[in-house]
C-alpha atoms as a printed R data frame, in Angstrom:
   type eleno elety resid chain resno       x       y       z
1  ATOM     1    CA   MET     A     1  95.707  88.033 129.756
2  ATOM     2    CA   SER     A     2  97.859  86.488 132.645
3  ATOM     3    CA   LEU     A     3 101.019  85.041 132.503
4  ATOM     4    CA   ASN     A     4 102.319  81.901 134.771
5  ATOM     5    CA   ILE     A     5 106.101  82.048 134.972
6  ATOM     6    CA   ASP     A     6 107.406  78.457 135.766
7  ATOM     7    CA   ASN     A     7 110.899  79.711 136.275
8  ATOM     8    CA   ALA     A     8 112.266  80.240 140.034
9  ATOM     9    CA   GLU     A     9 115.424  82.437 138.861
10 ATOM    10    CA   ILE     A    10 112.904  84.613 136.718
11 ATOM    11    CA   GLU     A    11 110.488  85.024 139.443
12 ATOM    12    CA   ALA     A    12 113.221  85.946 141.964
13 ATOM    13    CA   ARG     A    13 114.496  88.415 139.715
14 ATOM    14    CA   MET     A    14 111.113  90.065 139.146
15 ATOM    15    CA   ARG     A    15 110.745  90.063 142.964
16 ATOM    16    CA   GLN     A    16 114.295  91.707 143.418
17 ATOM    17    CA   LEU     A    17 113.382  94.328 140.747
18 ATOM    18    CA   ALA     A    18 109.952  95.139 142.313
19 ATOM    19    CA   ALA     A    19 111.803  95.488 145.718
20 ATOM    20    CA   LYS     A    20 114.591  97.805 144.480
21 ATOM    21    CA   THR     A    21 112.152 100.093 142.571
22 ATOM    22    CA   GLY     A    22 109.432  99.931 145.269
23 ATOM    23    CA   LEU     A    23 106.777  99.006 142.694
24 ATOM    24    CA   GLY     A    24 104.824  95.966 142.594
25 ATOM    25    CA   ILE     A    25 105.856  92.984 140.707
26 ATOM    26    CA   ALA     A    26 103.509  93.671 137.561
27 ATOM    27    CA   GLU     A    27 104.235  97.505 137.754
28 ATOM    28    CA   ALA     A    28 108.114  96.665 137.870
29 ATOM    29    CA   VAL     A    29 107.922  94.137 134.890
30 ATOM    30    CA   ASP     A    30 105.800  96.613 132.955
31 ATOM    31    CA   ALA     A    31 108.440  99.311 133.599
32 ATOM    32    CA   ALA     A    32 111.474  97.054 132.333
33 ATOM    33    CA   VAL     A    33 109.673  95.856 129.448
34 ATOM    34    CA   ARG     A    34 108.834  99.460 128.338
35 ATOM    35    CA   GLU     A    35 112.531 100.429 129.087
36 ATOM    36    CA   LYS     A    36 113.736  97.641 127.085
37 ATOM    37    CA   LEU     A    37 111.414  98.409 124.089
38 ATOM    38    CA   ASP     A    38 112.590 102.141 124.225
39 ATOM    39    CA   ARG     A    39 116.073 101.153 123.997
40 ATOM    40    CA   MET     A    40 115.561  98.822 121.199
41 ATOM    41    CA   SER     A    41 113.693 101.725 119.319
42 ATOM    42    CA   VAL     A    42 116.554 104.131 119.879
43 ATOM    43    CA   ASP     A    43 119.050 101.225 118.812
44 ATOM    44    CA   SER     A    44 117.091 100.884 115.598
45 ATOM    45    CA   SER     A    45 116.953 104.537 114.987
46 ATOM    46    CA   GLU     A    46 120.563 104.741 115.500
47 ATOM    47    CA   ASP     A    47 121.136 102.193 112.865
48 ATOM    48    CA   GLN     A    48 119.073 103.849 110.360
49 ATOM    49    CA   ARG     A    49 121.220 106.929 110.996
50 ATOM    50    CA   ARG     A    50 124.298 105.138 110.426
51 ATOM    51    CA   GLN     A    51 123.038 103.518 107.035
52 ATOM    52    CA   ARG     A    52 122.116 107.173 105.985
53 ATOM    53    CA   ILE     A    53 125.557 108.302 106.826
54 ATOM    54    CA   ASN     A    54 127.159 105.328 105.025
55 ATOM    55    CA   LYS     A    55 124.953 106.208 101.673
56 ATOM    56    CA   VAL     A    56 126.156 110.100 101.862
57 ATOM    57    CA   VAL     A    57 129.979 108.957 102.626
58 ATOM    58    CA   LEU     A    58 129.726 106.311  99.764
59 ATOM    59    CA   PHE     A    59 128.081 108.966  97.470
60 ATOM    60    CA   LEU     A    60 130.772 111.503  98.285
61 ATOM    61    CA   GLU     A    61 133.541 109.072  97.734
62 ATOM    62    CA   SER     A    62 132.144 108.163  94.383
63 ATOM    63    CA   LEU     A    63 132.664 111.902  93.341
64 ATOM    64    CA   GLY     A    64 136.464 111.554  93.563
65 ATOM    65    CA   ASP     A    65 138.676 114.423  93.920
66 ATOM    66    CA   LEU     A    66 137.070 117.419  93.328
67 ATOM    67    CA   PRO     A    67 139.130 120.607  92.098
68 ATOM    68    CA   ARG     A    68 140.473 122.834  94.667
69 ATOM    69    CA   LEU     A    69 139.717 126.506  94.162
70 ATOM    70    CA   ASP     A    70 141.535 129.356  95.685
71 ATOM    71    CA   GLN     A    71 140.048 132.485  97.046
72 ATOM    72    CA   GLU     A    72 140.617 134.369  93.967
73 ATOM    73    CA   GLN     A    73 139.089 131.716  91.746
74 ATOM    74    CA   ILE     A    74 136.047 131.632  94.135
75 ATOM    75    CA   ALA     A    75 135.692 135.518  94.045
76 ATOM    76    CA   ARG     A    76 135.733 135.469  90.220
77 ATOM    77    CA   GLU     A    77 132.984 132.702  90.184
78 ATOM    78    CA   MET     A    78 130.717 134.659  92.792
79 ATOM    79    CA   TYR     A    79 131.188 138.175  91.568
80 ATOM    80    CA   ASP     A    80 131.295 139.833  88.724
81 ATOM    81    CA   GLU     A    81 134.032 142.607  87.400
82 ATOM    82    CA   PHE     A    82 132.241 145.211  89.283
83 ATOM    83    CA   GLY     A    83 131.958 143.227  92.643
84 ATOM    84    CA   VAL     A    84 128.303 142.312  92.120
85 ATOM    85    CA   GLU     A    85 127.226 139.001  92.990
86 ATOM    86    CA   ARG     A    86 126.314 136.641  90.083
């Protein structure tokens, strides 16, 4: 499949990119398209990560205030009267 670019500005930018990268026009355009697609993939992954984090935050907020335990209370819950883990 071939492309016909009927836009002088786009064609000039393609030639400029090729000149700056030292690649042929087709290779420079291919590299630019791949780079853009890679960035879009990363952006999508970051959006998904943010959504997962927001779900966790909402869940934690739904728990409300949890009871505060001091070290003695924690020790009583973790160990029996002989100091053995429960």
